[in-house]
C-alpha positions in Angstrom: 7.3 35.2 26.7 5.1 36.0 23.9 1.3 35.2 24.9 -0.3 32.4 22.7 -3.7 32.4 24.2 -5.3 30.2 26.9 -4.3 27.8 29.3 -5.8 24.9 27.3 -4.1 26.1 24.0 -0.6 26.2 25.6 -1.1 23.1 27.5 -1.4 21.6 23.6 1.6 23.8 22.7 3.6 22.2 25.5 2.5 18.4 25.0 2.9 18.8 21.0 6.5 20.3 21.2 7.4 17.0 23.2 7.3 15.2 19.7 10.5 14.3 18.0 10.7 17.1 15.2 8.5 19.7 17.0 9.9 22.4 19.0 7.8 24.8 20.6 7.9 27.0 16.9 6.3 24.0 15.0 3.9 23.4 18.1 2.6 26.9 17.6 1.9 26.7 13.8 0.7 23.2 14.3 -2.0 23.9 17.3 -2.9 27.2 15.0 -3.7 24.8 12.0 -5.4 22.7 13.9 -7.5 25.4 15.9 -8.2 26.7 12.2 -9.3 23.4 11.4 -11.8 22.2 14.3 -14.3 20.2 12.1 -11.7 18.6 9.4 -8.8 18.0 11.4 -8.9 18.9 15.3 -11.6 16.5 15.9 -11.1 13.4 13.8 -7.5 13.7 15.2 -8.7 13.5 19.0 -10.9 10.5 18.2 -8.0 8.9 16.0 -5.9 9.2 19.4 -8.5 8.3 21.7 -9.2 5.2 20.1 -5.3 4.5 19.7 -4.9 4.8 23.4 -7.6 2.0 23.7 -6.5 0.0 20.8 -2.8 0.1 20.6 -0.8 -2.8 22.4 2.6 -4.0 22.5 3.2 -7.5 21.2 3.9 -10.2 23.3 6.3 -12.1 21.3 8.5 -9.6 18.7 7.4 -6.3 20.5 6.2 -4.6 17.7 2.8 -2.2 18.6 -0.2 -3.1 16.9 -4.0 -3.6 17.6 -3.5 -7.1 18.4 -0.9 -9.7 20.3 0.8 -11.3 18.8 0.9 -8.4 16.1 -0.3 -9.2 12.5 3.2 -9.8 11.3 3.7 -12.5 13.9 0.9 -14.2 13.2 1.6 -14.1 9.3 1.8 -17.9 7.9 4.3 -16.8 5.2 6.4 -15.2 7.8 6.4 -18.2 10.1 8.3 -20.3 7.3 11.2 -18.1 7.1 14.1 -19.1 9.4 15.6 -15.0 9.5 15.0 -13.1 12.7 15.5 -9.6 12.5 16.7 -7.9 15.7 16.2 -4.2 15.8 16.7 -0.9 18.5 12.9 0.0 18.3 9.4 -0.3 16.7 10.7 2.8 14.7 13.8 0.3 12.9 11.2 -2.5 12.5 8.7 0.0 10.5 11.8 1.2 8.6 12.5 -2.5 7.4 9.0 -3.3 6.7 9.1 0.2 4.5 12.0 -1.2 2.3 10.4 -4.9 1.7 13.0 -6.8 3.3 10.7 -9.8 2.4 8.7 -11.6 5.0 11.0 -11.8 7.8 10.4 -11.9 11.6 11.1 -9.2 14.1 12.6 -8.4 18.1 12.0 -5.0 19.2 15.4 -5.0 21.9 13.4 -1.5 23.0 16.7 0.4 23.0 20.6 -0.3 23.9 22.9 -1.1 26.1 23.8 2.4 27.5 25.6 2.1 31.2 25.8 5.9 31.4 22.2 6.3 31.1 21.7 3.1 33.3 20.3 1.0 30.7 22.1 -2.6 31.3 20.8 -6.0 29.5 18.0 -6.4 32.2 16.4 -3.3 30.3 16.0 -4.7 27.1 14.3 -7.5 26.2 17.7 -9.9 25.8 16.6 -12.8 27.4 13.3 -13.0 25.4 15.6 -12.8 22.1 17.7 -15.7 24.0 14.5 -17.5 24.1 13.0 -17.5 21.6 16.3 -17.6 19.1 16.7 -21.3 19.0 13.9 -21.0 16.2 15.2 -19.5 13.9 18.3 -20.1 11.3 19.9 -17.0 11.4 19.7 -13.7 13.4 20.2 -10.5 11.9 21.9 -7.5 14.1 19.8 -4.7 12.5 21.0 -2.4 14.8 22.1 1.2 14.5 25.9 2.3 13.8 26.5 3.1 17.0 28.6 2.8 19.8 26.0 1.7 22.1 24.7 -0.1 19.1 27.1 -2.0 18.2 28.1 -3.1 22.2 24.6 -4.4 22.0 25.0 -6.8 19.3 28.4 -7.8 20.6 26.9 -8.6 24.0 24.0 -10.3 22.3 26.7 -12.2 20.2 28.5 -13.7 23.0 25.0 -14.7 24.2 24.1 -16.3 21.5 27.6 -17.8 20.8 26.7 -21.7 22.5 23.9 -21.6 20.0 24.1 -23.2 16.3 22.9 -20.0 14.6 24.2 -18.1 12.0 25.0 -14.5 13.6 25.1 -11.9 11.0 24.7 -7.7 10.7 23.8 -5.2 8.7 26.7 -4.0 6.5 26.9 -1.7 2.6 25.3 1.3 3.1 24.5 1.7 6.9 26.6 5.0 7.6 28.3 4.5 11.1 26.2 6.7 13.6 23.7 6.4 11.2 20.0 5.3 12.2 17.7 3.6 10.8 14.8 5.4 11.0 16.4 7.9 9.0 17.9 6.3 6.1 16.2 5.3 2.4 14.4 2.2 1.8 16.7 1.0 -0.9 20.3 1.7 1.8 18.4 -0.3 4.2 17.5 -2.9 1.1 21.0 -3.1 0.3 22.4 -3.1 3.5 20.2 -6.5 4.7 21.4 -8.2 1.2 24.7 -7.4 2.0 24.9 -8.7 5.4 28.6 -10.1 7.2 29.0 -12.7 9.4 30.0 -11.5 12.8 
């Protein structure tokens, strides 16, 4: 194995390598970049991480991450007039929707999808809280990924909401089968929401 420096440096490389999109090689490059720019980059980054660690909380209503709970989306008065609830798998999908400027909608983060093989059942997701919130909305949009697990989750939620007088729709055109929202461009996401279909 190539020697990359002291144990502190090696630990930093190993921790960065756990981030999505970064393998050991990219992590080594990132660490060297940080070391070369200790004052201008490494110190501000470590301070920003520490502040985020202390300040970031999960929204008690929708599951978004913010520095306040309820989050800024949930307390936005423009959104409280909107009777559309977008249900997403993860916070990254919520952020993708916000980047796509889909309008002053409200969100509900499930925290994943049903996956029996991985031991993830309904009790592991924020489905009960979704059912409890759903009556506040005229329409629930199931903006889950077009994966087998995503569609299974959508069907499960649809069955749970069936007794309520709520329009249930899902994302349509533009979202490829097997596609993940966080990797799609904003135009595709915006079009998918506009062309949503009734389940």
